[in-house]
C-alpha positions as CSV (number, residue, x, y, z in Angstrom):
1,V,0.0,0.0,0.1
2,K,1.4,3.4,-1.1
3,G,2.6,5.4,1.8
4,S,2.3,2.6,4.3
5,E,6.1,2.8,5.6
6,K,5.3,6.0,7.6
7,F,2.0,4.8,8.7
8,E,3.7,1.6,9.9
9,K,6.5,3.5,12.1
10,E,3.6,5.7,13.5
11,L,1.6,2.6,14.5
12,L,4.6,0.7,16.0
13,D,5.4,4.0,17.9
14,L,2.0,4.1,19.4
15,C,2.4,0.4,20.7
16,V,5.8,1.2,22.5
17,D,4.4,2.9,25.5
18,P,1.2,0.9,26.5
19,L,2.8,-2.5,25.7
20,E,5.5,-4.5,27.2
21,E,8.5,-4.8,24.8
22,Y,7.9,-8.4,23.9
23,M,4.2,-7.5,22.9
24,V,5.3,-4.8,20.3
25,P,5.0,-6.3,16.8
26,T,8.3,-6.5,14.8
27,G,6.4,-5.4,11.6
28,I,3.0,-4.6,10.1
29,T,1.7,-5.8,6.7
30,F,-0.8,-3.8,4.9
31,R,-3.1,-5.1,2.5
32,E,-5.6,-3.7,-0.1
33,S,-8.1,-6.5,0.9
34,V,-8.5,-9.4,3.4
35,P,-9.1,-12.9,2.2
36,L,-12.3,-14.2,3.5
37,T,-13.6,-17.7,4.1
38,I,-16.7,-18.9,2.3
39,M,-18.5,-17.9,5.7
40,G,-17.3,-14.4,5.3
41,K,-14.8,-14.5,8.1
42,V,-11.2,-13.5,8.0
43,D,-9.1,-16.4,6.3
44,R,-6.3,-16.3,8.9
45,K,-4.8,-19.6,7.4
46,K,-4.5,-18.1,4.1
47,I,-2.9,-14.7,5.4
48,I,-0.6,-16.9,7.5
49,A,0.4,-19.0,4.4
50,E,1.0,-15.9,2.3
51,I,3.3,-14.3,5.1
52,D,5.2,-17.8,5.4
53,A,5.7,-18.0,1.6
54,R,7.2,-14.4,1.5
55,I,9.5,-15.3,4.5
56,N,10.6,-18.5,2.8
57,E,11.3,-16.5,-0.6
58,I,13.3,-14.0,1.4
59,M,15.3,-16.7,3.2
60,Q,16.2,-18.4,-0.1
61,G,17.9,-15.2,-1.3
62,G,15.0,-13.5,-3.0
63,E,14.8,-9.7,-2.7
64,I,13.3,-8.3,0.2
65,P,10.0,-6.4,-0.4
66,E,9.6,-2.7,0.7
67,E,7.1,-3.6,3.4
68,Y,9.6,-6.0,5.1
69,R,12.6,-3.5,5.4
């Protein structure tokens, strides 16, 4: 999502004060849309699989996308 890097930093900064250090996320992924199950609920398994695939691609020497830098 265009302009998300600045917004990500702002969100992470907001998490620092009220949350313990171990609870602050290491990163945030922005999406244009959220995958849904056939019942209309957020398809968490699909989101996790997509993130895992991106991480595996990066680990195997692929280019690190902007949203993960």
